[in-house]
PDB file with one MODEL, atoms N, CA, C and O in Angstrom:
MODEL        1
ATOM      1  N   MET A   1     -27.905 -42.597 -42.250  1.00  0.00           N
ATOM      2  CA  MET A   1     -26.692 -42.884 -41.432  1.00  0.00           C
ATOM      3  C   MET A   1     -26.907 -42.964 -40.119  1.00  0.00           C
ATOM      4  O   MET A   1     -27.922 -42.843 -39.433  1.00  0.00           O
ATOM      5  N   ASP A   2     -25.253 -43.294 -39.766  1.00  0.00           N
ATOM      6  CA  ASP A   2     -25.791 -43.705 -38.435  1.00  0.00           C
ATOM      7  C   ASP A   2     -25.312 -42.747 -37.163  1.00  0.00           C
ATOM      8  O   ASP A   2     -24.183 -42.838 -36.681  1.00  0.00           O
ATOM      9  N   TYR A   3     -26.227 -41.904 -36.727  1.00  0.00           N
ATOM     10  CA  TYR A   3     -25.443 -40.507 -36.701  1.00  0.00           C
ATOM     11  C   TYR A   3     -24.848 -41.083 -35.131  1.00  0.00           C
ATOM     12  O   TYR A   3     -24.407 -40.149 -34.462  1.00  0.00           O
ATOM     13  N   GLN A   4     -24.757 -42.546 -34.389  1.00  0.00           N
ATOM     14  CA  GLN A   4     -23.937 -42.139 -33.435  1.00  0.00           C
ATOM     15  C   GLN A   4     -22.838 -42.688 -33.967  1.00  0.00           C
ATOM     16  O   GLN A   4     -21.803 -42.212 -33.501  1.00  0.00           O
ATOM     17  N   LYS A   5     -22.653 -43.748 -34.998  1.00  0.00           N
ATOM     18  CA  LYS A   5     -20.640 -43.879 -35.287  1.00  0.00           C
ATOM     19  C   LYS A   5     -20.464 -42.260 -35.847  1.00  0.00           C
ATOM     20  O   LYS A   5     -19.668 -41.457 -35.359  1.00  0.00           O
ATOM     21  N   GLU A   6     -21.221 -42.033 -36.771  1.00  0.00           N
ATOM     22  CA  GLU A   6     -20.812 -40.170 -37.602  1.00  0.00           C
ATOM     23  C   GLU A   6     -20.519 -39.506 -36.495  1.00  0.00           C
ATOM     24  O   GLU A   6     -19.443 -38.967 -36.754  1.00  0.00           O
ATOM     25  N   SER A   7     -20.825 -39.221 -35.423  1.00  0.00           N
ATOM     26  CA  SER A   7     -20.676 -38.664 -33.904  1.00  0.00           C
ATOM     27  C   SER A   7     -19.053 -38.860 -32.622  1.00  0.00           C
ATOM     28  O   SER A   7     -18.299 -38.131 -31.978  1.00  0.00           O
ATOM     29  N   ASP A   8     -19.302 -40.492 -32.918  1.00  0.00           N
ATOM     30  CA  ASP A   8     -18.345 -41.026 -32.339  1.00  0.00           C
ATOM     31  C   ASP A   8     -16.740 -40.367 -33.203  1.00  0.00           C
ATOM     32  O   ASP A   8     -15.791 -40.110 -32.462  1.00  0.00           O
ATOM     33  N   ILE A   9     -16.586 -40.155 -34.674  1.00  0.00           N
ATOM     34  CA  ILE A   9     -15.155 -40.247 -35.340  1.00  0.00           C
ATOM     35  C   ILE A   9     -15.652 -38.594 -35.103  1.00  0.00           C
ATOM     36  O   ILE A   9     -14.653 -38.069 -34.609  1.00  0.00           O
ATOM     37  N   LEU A  10     -16.621 -37.647 -35.215  1.00  0.00           N
ATOM     38  CA  LEU A  10     -16.070 -36.116 -35.509  1.00  0.00           C
ATOM     39  C   LEU A  10     -15.994 -36.139 -33.444  1.00  0.00           C
ATOM     40  O   LEU A  10     -16.971 -35.616 -32.908  1.00  0.00           O
ATOM     41  N   LYS A  11     -15.461 -36.419 -32.983  1.00  0.00           N
ATOM     42  CA  LYS A  11     -15.567 -36.524 -31.122  1.00  0.00           C
ATOM     43  C   LYS A  11     -13.883 -36.989 -31.587  1.00  0.00           C
ATOM     44  O   LYS A  11     -13.030 -36.147 -31.308  1.00  0.00           O
ATOM     45  N   ALA A  12     -13.608 -37.728 -31.979  1.00  0.00           N
ATOM     46  CA  ALA A  12     -12.287 -38.403 -31.983  1.00  0.00           C
ATOM     47  C   ALA A  12     -10.925 -37.727 -32.839  1.00  0.00           C
ATOM     48  O   ALA A  12      -9.713 -37.770 -32.625  1.00  0.00           O
ATOM     49  N   LEU A  13     -12.061 -36.867 -34.283  1.00  0.00           N
ATOM     50  CA  LEU A  13     -11.849 -35.758 -34.730  1.00  0.00           C
ATOM     51  C   LEU A  13     -11.470 -34.592 -34.009  1.00  0.00           C
ATOM     52  O   LEU A  13     -10.327 -34.222 -34.277  1.00  0.00           O
ATOM     53  N   ALA A  14     -11.875 -34.134 -33.456  1.00  0.00           N
ATOM     54  CA  ALA A  14     -12.260 -32.640 -32.331  1.00  0.00           C
ATOM     55  C   ALA A  14     -11.373 -32.505 -31.733  1.00  0.00           C
ATOM     56  O   ALA A  14     -11.670 -31.553 -31.011  1.00  0.00           O
ATOM     57  N   HIS A  15      -9.979 -32.937 -31.387  1.00  0.00           N
ATOM     58  CA  HIS A  15      -8.792 -32.770 -30.782  1.00  0.00           C
ATOM     59  C   HIS A  15      -7.890 -31.936 -31.288  1.00  0.00           C
ATOM     60  O   HIS A  15      -7.204 -32.827 -31.787  1.00  0.00           O
ATOM     61  N   PRO A  16      -7.292 -30.910 -31.588  1.00  0.00           N
ATOM     62  CA  PRO A  16      -5.998 -30.402 -32.618  1.00  0.00           C
ATOM     63  C   PRO A  16      -4.962 -31.496 -33.029  1.00  0.00           C
ATOM     64  O   PRO A  16      -4.301 -31.485 -34.068  1.00  0.00           O
ATOM     65  N   MET A  17      -4.928 -32.430 -32.061  1.00  0.00           N
ATOM     66  CA  MET A  17      -3.447 -32.954 -31.782  1.00  0.00           C
ATOM     67  C   MET A  17      -3.573 -34.561 -32.989  1.00  0.00           C
ATOM     68  O   MET A  17      -2.746 -35.091 -33.731  1.00  0.00           O
ATOM     69  N   ARG A  18      -5.001 -34.866 -32.665  1.00  0.00           N
ATOM     70  CA  ARG A  18      -5.870 -36.359 -33.132  1.00  0.00           C
ATOM     71  C   ARG A  18      -5.883 -36.120 -34.865  1.00  0.00           C
ATOM     72  O   ARG A  18      -5.732 -36.937 -35.773  1.00  0.00           O
ATOM     73  N   LEU A  19      -6.161 -34.462 -34.897  1.00  0.00           N
ATOM     74  CA  LEU A  19      -5.867 -33.887 -36.363  1.00  0.00           C
ATOM     75  C   LEU A  19      -4.749 -33.873 -37.000  1.00  0.00           C
ATOM     76  O   LEU A  19      -4.535 -34.278 -38.142  1.00  0.00           O
ATOM     77  N   ARG A  20      -4.102 -33.452 -36.335  1.00  0.00           N
ATOM     78  CA  ARG A  20      -3.003 -33.234 -36.811  1.00  0.00           C
ATOM     79  C   ARG A  20      -2.482 -34.386 -37.296  1.00  0.00           C
ATOM     80  O   ARG A  20      -2.201 -34.360 -38.495  1.00  0.00           O
ATOM     81  N   MET A  21      -2.223 -35.632 -36.560  1.00  0.00           N
ATOM     82  CA  MET A  21      -2.251 -36.817 -37.044  1.00  0.00           C
ATOM     83  C   MET A  21      -2.518 -37.401 -37.780  1.00  0.00           C
ATOM     84  O   MET A  21      -1.662 -37.951 -38.474  1.00  0.00           O
ATOM     85  N   VAL A  22      -4.440 -37.646 -38.087  1.00  0.00           N
ATOM     86  CA  VAL A  22      -4.957 -37.764 -38.799  1.00  0.00           C
ATOM     87  C   VAL A  22      -4.298 -37.178 -40.443  1.00  0.00           C
ATOM     88  O   VAL A  22      -4.210 -37.888 -41.445  1.00  0.00           O
ATOM     89  N   GLU A  23      -3.844 -35.523 -40.329  1.00  0.00           N
ATOM     90  CA  GLU A  23      -3.484 -35.252 -41.934  1.00  0.00           C
ATOM     91  C   GLU A  23      -1.954 -35.887 -42.180  1.00  0.00           C
ATOM     92  O   GLU A  23      -1.510 -35.971 -43.325  1.00  0.00           O
ATOM     93  N   GLY A  24      -1.288 -36.266 -41.178  1.00  0.00           N
ATOM     94  CA  GLY A  24       0.063 -36.156 -41.009  1.00  0.00           C
ATOM     95  C   GLY A  24      -0.225 -38.185 -41.726  1.00  0.00           C
ATOM     96  O   GLY A  24       0.311 -38.993 -42.486  1.00  0.00           O
ATOM     97  N   LEU A  25      -1.151 -38.090 -41.006  1.00  0.00           N
ATOM     98  CA  LEU A  25      -0.836 -40.055 -42.092  1.00  0.00           C
ATOM     99  C   LEU A  25      -1.465 -40.644 -42.576  1.00  0.00           C
ATOM    100  O   LEU A  25      -1.331 -41.867 -42.566  1.00  0.00           O
ATOM    101  N   ILE A  26      -2.677 -39.869 -43.379  1.00  0.00           N
ATOM    102  CA  ILE A  26      -3.241 -39.560 -44.763  1.00  0.00           C
ATOM    103  C   ILE A  26      -1.520 -39.705 -45.702  1.00  0.00           C
ATOM    104  O   ILE A  26      -1.165 -40.652 -46.404  1.00  0.00           O
ATOM    105  N   LYS A  27      -0.511 -38.077 -45.301  1.00  0.00           N
ATOM    106  CA  LYS A  27       0.229 -37.341 -45.879  1.00  0.00           C
ATOM    107  C   LYS A  27       1.325 -39.181 -46.627  1.00  0.00           C
ATOM    108  O   LYS A  27       1.587 -39.692 -47.715  1.00  0.00           O
ATOM    109  N   ASP A  28       1.586 -39.481 -45.036  1.00  0.00           N
ATOM    110  CA  ASP A  28       2.833 -40.419 -44.844  1.00  0.00           C
ATOM    111  C   ASP A  28       2.459 -41.831 -44.208  1.00  0.00           C
ATOM    112  O   ASP A  28       2.376 -41.714 -42.986  1.00  0.00           O
ATOM    113  N   HIS A  29       2.202 -43.161 -44.659  1.00  0.00           N
ATOM    114  CA  HIS A  29       1.882 -43.237 -43.768  1.00  0.00           C
ATOM    115  C   HIS A  29       3.026 -43.982 -41.816  1.00  0.00           C
ATOM    116  O   HIS A  29       4.223 -43.795 -42.034  1.00  0.00           O
ATOM    117  N   CYS A  30       2.894 -44.386 -40.895  1.00  0.00           N
ATOM    118  CA  CYS A  30       4.246 -44.213 -40.163  1.00  0.00           C
ATOM    119  C   CYS A  30       4.010 -44.951 -38.615  1.00  0.00           C
ATOM    120  O   CYS A  30       2.917 -45.208 -38.110  1.00  0.00           O
ATOM    121  N   ASN A  31       5.100 -45.159 -38.140  1.00  0.00           N
ATOM    122  CA  ASN A  31       4.533 -45.361 -36.797  1.00  0.00           C
ATOM    123  C   ASN A  31       4.622 -45.015 -35.404  1.00  0.00           C
ATOM    124  O   ASN A  31       5.386 -44.090 -35.129  1.00  0.00           O
ATOM    125  N   VAL A  32       4.281 -45.317 -34.898  1.00  0.00           N
ATOM    126  CA  VAL A  32       4.006 -44.534 -32.474  1.00  0.00           C
ATOM    127  C   VAL A  32       5.956 -44.011 -33.124  1.00  0.00           C
ATOM    128  O   VAL A  32       5.854 -43.291 -34.117  1.00  0.00           O
ATOM    129  N   THR A  33       6.646 -44.128 -32.939  1.00  0.00           N
ATOM    130  CA  THR A  33       7.752 -43.784 -33.108  1.00  0.00           C
ATOM    131  C   THR A  33       8.279 -42.299 -33.859  1.00  0.00           C
ATOM    132  O   THR A  33       9.036 -41.448 -33.391  1.00  0.00           O
ATOM    133  N   LYS A  34       7.536 -42.330 -35.287  1.00  0.00           N
ATOM    134  CA  LYS A  34       8.057 -41.335 -35.923  1.00  0.00           C
ATOM    135  C   LYS A  34       7.063 -40.367 -35.944  1.00  0.00           C
ATOM    136  O   LYS A  34       7.286 -39.275 -36.467  1.00  0.00           O
ATOM    137  N   ILE A  35       6.102 -40.608 -35.491  1.00  0.00           N
ATOM    138  CA  ILE A  35       4.963 -39.579 -34.590  1.00  0.00           C
ATOM    139  C   ILE A  35       5.264 -38.838 -33.343  1.00  0.00           C
ATOM    140  O   ILE A  35       4.856 -37.733 -32.987  1.00  0.00           O
ATOM    141  N   VAL A  36       6.007 -39.612 -32.793  1.00  0.00           N
ATOM    142  CA  VAL A  36       6.438 -38.750 -31.552  1.00  0.00           C
ATOM    143  C   VAL A  36       7.763 -37.510 -32.209  1.00  0.00           C
ATOM    144  O   VAL A  36       7.987 -36.374 -31.790  1.00  0.00           O
ATOM    145  N   GLU A  37       8.410 -38.224 -33.284  1.00  0.00           N
ATOM    146  CA  GLU A  37       9.617 -37.281 -32.735  1.00  0.00           C
ATOM    147  C   GLU A  37       8.980 -36.522 -34.177  1.00  0.00           C
ATOM    148  O   GLU A  37       9.964 -36.119 -34.799  1.00  0.00           O
ATOM    149  N   LYS A  38       7.973 -36.250 -34.777  1.00  0.00           N
ATOM    150  CA  LYS A  38       7.031 -34.884 -35.010  1.00  0.00           C
ATOM    151  C   LYS A  38       6.773 -34.606 -34.454  1.00  0.00           C
ATOM    152  O   LYS A  38       7.406 -33.701 -33.911  1.00  0.00           O
ATOM    153  N   THR A  39       6.072 -34.856 -34.151  1.00  0.00           N
ATOM    154  CA  THR A  39       5.303 -33.894 -32.416  1.00  0.00           C
ATOM    155  C   THR A  39       5.955 -33.576 -31.516  1.00  0.00           C
ATOM    156  O   THR A  39       6.132 -32.447 -31.060  1.00  0.00           O
ATOM    157  N   GLY A  40       6.278 -34.342 -31.259  1.00  0.00           N
ATOM    158  CA  GLY A  40       7.691 -34.288 -29.740  1.00  0.00           C
ATOM    159  C   GLY A  40       6.916 -34.261 -28.242  1.00  0.00           C
ATOM    160  O   GLY A  40       6.994 -33.859 -27.081  1.00  0.00           O
ATOM    161  N   LEU A  41       6.068 -35.051 -29.258  1.00  0.00           N
ATOM    162  CA  LEU A  41       4.714 -35.211 -27.230  1.00  0.00           C
ATOM    163  C   LEU A  41       5.753 -36.654 -26.851  1.00  0.00           C
ATOM    164  O   LEU A  41       6.694 -37.081 -27.520  1.00  0.00           O
ATOM    165  N   PRO A  42       5.183 -37.207 -25.510  1.00  0.00           N
ATOM    166  CA  PRO A  42       5.621 -38.300 -25.003  1.00  0.00           C
ATOM    167  C   PRO A  42       4.311 -39.925 -26.058  1.00  0.00           C
ATOM    168  O   PRO A  42       3.150 -40.030 -26.454  1.00  0.00           O
ATOM    169  N   GLN A  43       5.512 -40.724 -26.016  1.00  0.00           N
ATOM    170  CA  GLN A  43       4.808 -42.247 -26.863  1.00  0.00           C
ATOM    171  C   GLN A  43       3.421 -42.607 -26.060  1.00  0.00           C
ATOM    172  O   GLN A  43       2.619 -43.303 -26.682  1.00  0.00           O
ATOM    173  N   SER A  44       3.050 -42.169 -24.656  1.00  0.00           N
ATOM    174  CA  SER A  44       2.021 -42.673 -24.303  1.00  0.00           C
ATOM    175  C   SER A  44       1.028 -41.861 -25.026  1.00  0.00           C
ATOM    176  O   SER A  44      -0.019 -42.338 -25.465  1.00  0.00           O
ATOM    177  N   THR A  45       1.374 -40.618 -25.145  1.00  0.00           N
ATOM    178  CA  THR A  45       0.214 -39.805 -25.117  1.00  0.00           C
ATOM    179  C   THR A  45      -0.094 -40.317 -27.023  1.00  0.00           C
ATOM    180  O   THR A  45      -1.073 -40.894 -27.497  1.00  0.00           O
ATOM    181  N   ILE A  46       0.878 -39.933 -27.560  1.00  0.00           N
ATOM    182  CA  ILE A  46       0.543 -41.006 -28.717  1.00  0.00           C
ATOM    183  C   ILE A  46      -0.143 -42.031 -29.142  1.00  0.00           C
ATOM    184  O   ILE A  46      -0.784 -42.176 -30.183  1.00  0.00           O
ATOM    185  N   SER A  47       0.054 -42.792 -28.184  1.00  0.00           N
ATOM    186  CA  SER A  47      -0.411 -44.211 -28.166  1.00  0.00           C
ATOM    187  C   SER A  47      -1.534 -43.780 -27.435  1.00  0.00           C
ATOM    188  O   SER A  47      -2.290 -44.032 -28.373  1.00  0.00           O
ATOM    189  N   GLN A  48      -2.243 -43.379 -26.636  1.00  0.00           N
ATOM    190  CA  GLN A  48      -3.681 -42.814 -26.196  1.00  0.00           C
ATOM    191  C   GLN A  48      -4.754 -42.470 -27.785  1.00  0.00           C
ATOM    192  O   GLN A  48      -5.661 -43.110 -28.317  1.00  0.00           O
ATOM    193  N   HIS A  49      -4.000 -41.015 -28.149  1.00  0.00           N
ATOM    194  CA  HIS A  49      -4.782 -40.795 -28.910  1.00  0.00           C
ATOM    195  C   HIS A  49      -4.649 -41.874 -30.285  1.00  0.00           C
ATOM    196  O   HIS A  49      -5.392 -41.594 -31.225  1.00  0.00           O
ATOM    197  N   LEU A  50      -4.057 -42.664 -30.391  1.00  0.00           N
ATOM    198  CA  LEU A  50      -4.217 -43.780 -31.423  1.00  0.00           C
ATOM    199  C   LEU A  50      -4.957 -44.655 -31.099  1.00  0.00           C
ATOM    200  O   LEU A  50      -5.590 -45.349 -31.895  1.00  0.00           O
ATOM    201  N   GLY A  51      -4.994 -44.765 -29.697  1.00  0.00           N
ATOM    202  CA  GLY A  51      -6.552 -46.244 -29.394  1.00  0.00           C
ATOM    203  C   GLY A  51      -7.523 -44.889 -29.805  1.00  0.00           C
ATOM    204  O   GLY A  51      -8.357 -45.358 -30.580  1.00  0.00           O
ATOM    205  N   ILE A  52      -7.808 -43.353 -29.632  1.00  0.00           N
ATOM    206  CA  ILE A  52      -9.204 -43.127 -30.430  1.00  0.00           C
ATOM    207  C   ILE A  52      -9.546 -42.953 -30.852  1.00  0.00           C
ATOM    208  O   ILE A  52     -10.717 -42.604 -30.701  1.00  0.00           O
ATOM    209  N   LEU A  53      -8.760 -42.996 -32.190  1.00  0.00           N
ATOM    210  CA  LEU A  53      -8.880 -42.906 -33.794  1.00  0.00           C
ATOM    211  C   LEU A  53      -8.810 -44.142 -33.726  1.00  0.00           C
ATOM    212  O   LEU A  53      -9.135 -44.441 -34.875  1.00  0.00           O
ATOM    213  N   LYS A  54      -8.627 -45.042 -33.231  1.00  0.00           N
ATOM    214  CA  LYS A  54      -8.858 -47.033 -33.548  1.00  0.00           C
ATOM    215  C   LYS A  54     -10.116 -47.329 -33.363  1.00  0.00           C
ATOM    216  O   LYS A  54     -10.891 -48.057 -33.984  1.00  0.00           O
ATOM    217  N   LYS A  55     -10.200 -46.833 -32.656  1.00  0.00           N
ATOM    218  CA  LYS A  55     -11.346 -46.757 -31.802  1.00  0.00           C
ATOM    219  C   LYS A  55     -13.341 -46.893 -32.714  1.00  0.00           C
ATOM    220  O   LYS A  55     -14.260 -47.712 -32.718  1.00  0.00           O
ATOM    221  N   ALA A  56     -13.025 -45.392 -33.381  1.00  0.00           N
ATOM    222  CA  ALA A  56     -13.072 -44.881 -34.002  1.00  0.00           C
ATOM    223  C   ALA A  56     -13.291 -45.321 -35.604  1.00  0.00           C
ATOM    224  O   ALA A  56     -14.201 -45.124 -36.409  1.00  0.00           O
ATOM    225  N   GLY A  57     -12.746 -45.616 -35.630  1.00  0.00           N
ATOM    226  CA  GLY A  57     -12.311 -46.743 -36.838  1.00  0.00           C
ATOM    227  C   GLY A  57     -11.885 -45.849 -38.134  1.00  0.00           C
ATOM    228  O   GLY A  57     -12.040 -46.176 -39.310  1.00  0.00           O
ATOM    229  N   ILE A  58     -11.374 -44.776 -37.694  1.00  0.00           N
ATOM    230  CA  ILE A  58     -10.896 -44.117 -38.300  1.00  0.00           C
ATOM    231  C   ILE A  58      -9.231 -44.062 -39.012  1.00  0.00           C
ATOM    232  O   ILE A  58      -8.619 -43.346 -39.805  1.00  0.00           O
ATOM    233  N   LEU A  59      -8.993 -45.168 -38.261  1.00  0.00           N
ATOM    234  CA  LEU A  59      -7.337 -45.735 -38.535  1.00  0.00           C
ATOM    235  C   LEU A  59      -7.243 -47.303 -38.303  1.00  0.00           C
ATOM    236  O   LEU A  59      -7.933 -47.890 -37.470  1.00  0.00           O
ATOM    237  N   THR A  60      -6.159 -48.020 -39.267  1.00  0.00           N
ATOM    238  CA  THR A  60      -6.482 -49.402 -39.441  1.00  0.00           C
ATOM    239  C   THR A  60      -5.219 -49.532 -38.769  1.00  0.00           C
ATOM    240  O   THR A  60      -4.864 -48.370 -38.569  1.00  0.00           O
ATOM    241  N   PRO A  61      -4.236 -50.408 -38.254  1.00  0.00           N
ATOM    242  CA  PRO A  61      -2.807 -51.216 -38.162  1.00  0.00           C
ATOM    243  C   PRO A  61      -2.609 -51.923 -38.674  1.00  0.00           C
ATOM    244  O   PRO A  61      -3.140 -52.959 -39.073  1.00  0.00           O
ATOM    245  N   GLU A  62      -1.397 -51.227 -38.772  1.00  0.00           N
ATOM    246  CA  GLU A  62      -0.953 -52.990 -39.705  1.00  0.00           C
ATOM    247  C   GLU A  62       0.735 -53.250 -39.364  1.00  0.00           C
ATOM    248  O   GLU A  62       1.705 -52.557 -39.672  1.00  0.00           O
ATOM    249  N   LYS A  63       0.647 -54.601 -38.566  1.00  0.00           N
ATOM    250  CA  LYS A  63       1.749 -55.112 -38.003  1.00  0.00           C
ATOM    251  C   LYS A  63       2.819 -55.426 -39.621  1.00  0.00           C
ATOM    252  O   LYS A  63       2.510 -55.921 -40.705  1.00  0.00           O
ATOM    253  N   LYS A  64       4.408 -54.739 -38.969  1.00  0.00           N
ATOM    254  CA  LYS A  64       5.806 -55.188 -40.486  1.00  0.00           C
ATOM    255  C   LYS A  64       6.613 -55.519 -38.960  1.00  0.00           C
ATOM    256  O   LYS A  64       6.860 -54.809 -37.985  1.00  0.00           O
ATOM    257  N   GLY A  65       6.798 -56.510 -39.185  1.00  0.00           N
ATOM    258  CA  GLY A  65       7.400 -57.138 -37.797  1.00  0.00           C
ATOM    259  C   GLY A  65       6.995 -57.302 -36.518  1.00  0.00           C
ATOM    260  O   GLY A  65       6.028 -57.904 -36.051  1.00  0.00           O
ATOM    261  N   VAL A  66       8.323 -56.361 -35.752  1.00  0.00           N
ATOM    262  CA  VAL A  66       7.943 -55.750 -34.574  1.00  0.00           C
ATOM    263  C   VAL A  66       7.201 -53.992 -34.569  1.00  0.00           C
ATOM    264  O   VAL A  66       6.915 -53.211 -33.661  1.00  0.00           O
ATOM    265  N   GLU A  67       7.116 -53.939 -35.911  1.00  0.00           N
ATOM    266  CA  GLU A  67       6.407 -52.147 -35.587  1.00  0.00           C
ATOM    267  C   GLU A  67       5.407 -52.231 -36.481  1.00  0.00           C
ATOM    268  O   GLU A  67       5.428 -52.753 -37.596  1.00  0.00           O
ATOM    269  N   THR A  68       4.463 -51.642 -35.879  1.00  0.00           N
ATOM    270  CA  THR A  68       3.061 -50.972 -36.266  1.00  0.00           C
ATOM    271  C   THR A  68       2.442 -50.562 -36.851  1.00  0.00           C
ATOM    272  O   THR A  68       1.454 -50.258 -36.182  1.00  0.00           O
ATOM    273  N   CYS A  69       2.232 -50.080 -38.622  1.00  0.00           N
ATOM    274  CA  CYS A  69       2.273 -49.066 -39.336  1.00  0.00           C
ATOM    275  C   CYS A  69       0.660 -48.015 -39.065  1.00  0.00           C
ATOM    276  O   CYS A  69       0.023 -48.587 -38.180  1.00  0.00           O
ATOM    277  N   TYR A  70       0.230 -47.295 -39.340  1.00  0.00           N
ATOM    278  CA  TYR A  70      -0.718 -47.413 -39.031  1.00  0.00           C
ATOM    279  C   TYR A  70      -1.281 -46.435 -40.532  1.00  0.00           C
ATOM    280  O   TYR A  70      -0.491 -45.685 -41.106  1.00  0.00           O
ATOM    281  N   HIS A  71      -2.842 -46.620 -41.035  1.00  0.00           N
ATOM    282  CA  HIS A  71      -2.777 -45.852 -41.967  1.00  0.00           C
ATOM    283  C   HIS A  71      -4.669 -45.502 -41.783  1.00  0.00           C
ATOM    284  O   HIS A  71      -5.297 -46.150 -40.945  1.00  0.00           O
ATOM    285  N   VAL A  72      -5.292 -44.578 -42.545  1.00  0.00           N
ATOM    286  CA  VAL A  72      -6.195 -44.105 -42.153  1.00  0.00           C
ATOM    287  C   VAL A  72      -7.003 -44.198 -43.503  1.00  0.00           C
ATOM    288  O   VAL A  72      -7.054 -43.546 -44.545  1.00  0.00           O
ATOM    289  N   THR A  73      -7.544 -45.197 -43.044  1.00  0.00           N
ATOM    290  CA  THR A  73      -8.156 -46.081 -43.935  1.00  0.00           C
ATOM    291  C   THR A  73     -10.076 -45.610 -43.967  1.00  0.00           C
ATOM    292  O   THR A  73     -10.921 -46.330 -44.500  1.00  0.00           O
ATOM    293  N   HIS A  74     -10.359 -44.390 -43.328  1.00  0.00           N
ATOM    294  CA  HIS A  74     -12.221 -43.908 -43.370  1.00  0.00           C
ATOM    295  C   HIS A  74     -11.911 -43.107 -44.807  1.00  0.00           C
ATOM    296  O   HIS A  74     -11.354 -42.060 -45.135  1.00  0.00           O
ATOM    297  N   ASP A  75     -12.388 -43.875 -45.267  1.00  0.00           N
ATOM    298  CA  ASP A  75     -13.273 -42.725 -46.868  1.00  0.00           C
ATOM    299  C   ASP A  75     -13.316 -40.987 -46.495  1.00  0.00           C
ATOM    300  O   ASP A  75     -12.378 -40.243 -46.782  1.00  0.00           O
ATOM    301  N   LYS A  76     -14.320 -40.615 -45.950  1.00  0.00           N
ATOM    302  CA  LYS A  76     -15.258 -40.160 -44.519  1.00  0.00           C
ATOM    303  C   LYS A  76     -14.076 -39.078 -44.204  1.00  0.00           C
ATOM    304  O   LYS A  76     -13.786 -38.052 -44.819  1.00  0.00           O
ATOM    305  N   VAL A  77     -13.597 -39.549 -43.248  1.00  0.00           N
ATOM    306  CA  VAL A  77     -12.307 -39.067 -42.689  1.00  0.00           C
ATOM    307  C   VAL A  77     -11.271 -38.149 -43.728  1.00  0.00           C
ATOM    308  O   VAL A  77     -10.930 -37.027 -43.352  1.00  0.00           O
ATOM    309  N   LYS A  78     -10.732 -38.754 -45.220  1.00  0.00           N
ATOM    310  CA  LYS A  78      -9.970 -38.319 -45.595  1.00  0.00           C
ATOM    311  C   LYS A  78     -10.728 -36.838 -46.669  1.00  0.00           C
ATOM    312  O   LYS A  78      -9.986 -36.044 -47.248  1.00  0.00           O
ATOM    313  N   LYS A  79     -12.201 -36.747 -46.731  1.00  0.00           N
ATOM    314  CA  LYS A  79     -12.855 -36.108 -47.040  1.00  0.00           C
ATOM    315  C   LYS A  79     -12.633 -35.142 -45.894  1.00  0.00           C
ATOM    316  O   LYS A  79     -11.923 -34.239 -46.338  1.00  0.00           O
ATOM    317  N   ILE A  80     -12.888 -34.950 -44.763  1.00  0.00           N
ATOM    318  CA  ILE A  80     -12.789 -34.084 -44.342  1.00  0.00           C
ATOM    319  C   ILE A  80     -12.142 -33.447 -43.784  1.00  0.00           C
ATOM    320  O   ILE A  80     -12.474 -32.395 -43.239  1.00  0.00           O
ATOM    321  N   ILE A  81     -10.771 -34.079 -43.798  1.00  0.00           N
ATOM    322  CA  ILE A  81      -9.540 -33.233 -43.806  1.00  0.00           C
ATOM    323  C   ILE A  81      -8.738 -32.693 -44.934  1.00  0.00           C
ATOM    324  O   ILE A  81      -7.724 -31.995 -44.966  1.00  0.00           O
ATOM    325  N   HIS A  82      -9.809 -33.444 -46.236  1.00  0.00           N
ATOM    326  CA  HIS A  82      -9.143 -31.789 -47.192  1.00  0.00           C
ATOM    327  C   HIS A  82      -9.799 -31.197 -47.632  1.00  0.00           C
ATOM    328  O   HIS A  82      -9.522 -30.597 -48.671  1.00  0.00           O
ATOM    329  N   MET A  83     -11.001 -31.105 -47.009  1.00  0.00           N
ATOM    330  CA  MET A  83     -11.898 -30.121 -46.791  1.00  0.00           C
ATOM    331  C   MET A  83     -11.510 -29.034 -46.028  1.00  0.00           C
ATOM    332  O   MET A  83     -11.240 -27.929 -46.499  1.00  0.00           O
ATOM    333  N   LEU A  84     -11.481 -29.299 -44.987  1.00  0.00           N
ATOM    334  CA  LEU A  84     -10.194 -28.076 -43.512  1.00  0.00           C
ATOM    335  C   LEU A  84      -9.477 -27.721 -44.051  1.00  0.00           C
ATOM    336  O   LEU A  84      -9.407 -26.514 -43.819  1.00  0.00           O
ATOM    337  N   ASN A  85      -8.417 -28.160 -45.085  1.00  0.00           N
ATOM    338  CA  ASN A  85      -7.576 -27.777 -46.610  1.00  0.00           C
ATOM    339  C   ASN A  85      -7.503 -26.228 -47.168  1.00  0.00           C
ATOM    340  O   ASN A  85      -6.816 -25.233 -47.401  1.00  0.00           O
ATOM    341  N   ALA A  86      -8.229 -26.588 -47.178  1.00  0.00           N
ATOM    342  CA  ALA A  86      -9.213 -25.992 -49.490  1.00  0.00           C
ATOM    343  C   ALA A  86      -9.776 -24.935 -48.219  1.00  0.00           C
ATOM    344  O   ALA A  86     -10.560 -24.022 -48.477  1.00  0.00           O
TER     345      ALA A  86
ENDMDL
END
């Protein structure tokens, strides 16, 4: 096990808003605008959270024209969210 990598993932998830965002992105891939609408937070705050999640390897961005759609691609993270919802 890569303890540093796993620790970085857990640190990224250790914020209530990022947990909420990851849970939402597992259910429905969406862009920054949709996340802003759903959370009511400023775009800059959402972008900072997305940056942390991307850096930890939790999210993968996908360009669709001028829009970027975010996907949760880390299987362990999906399992963590599922366990938290149980």
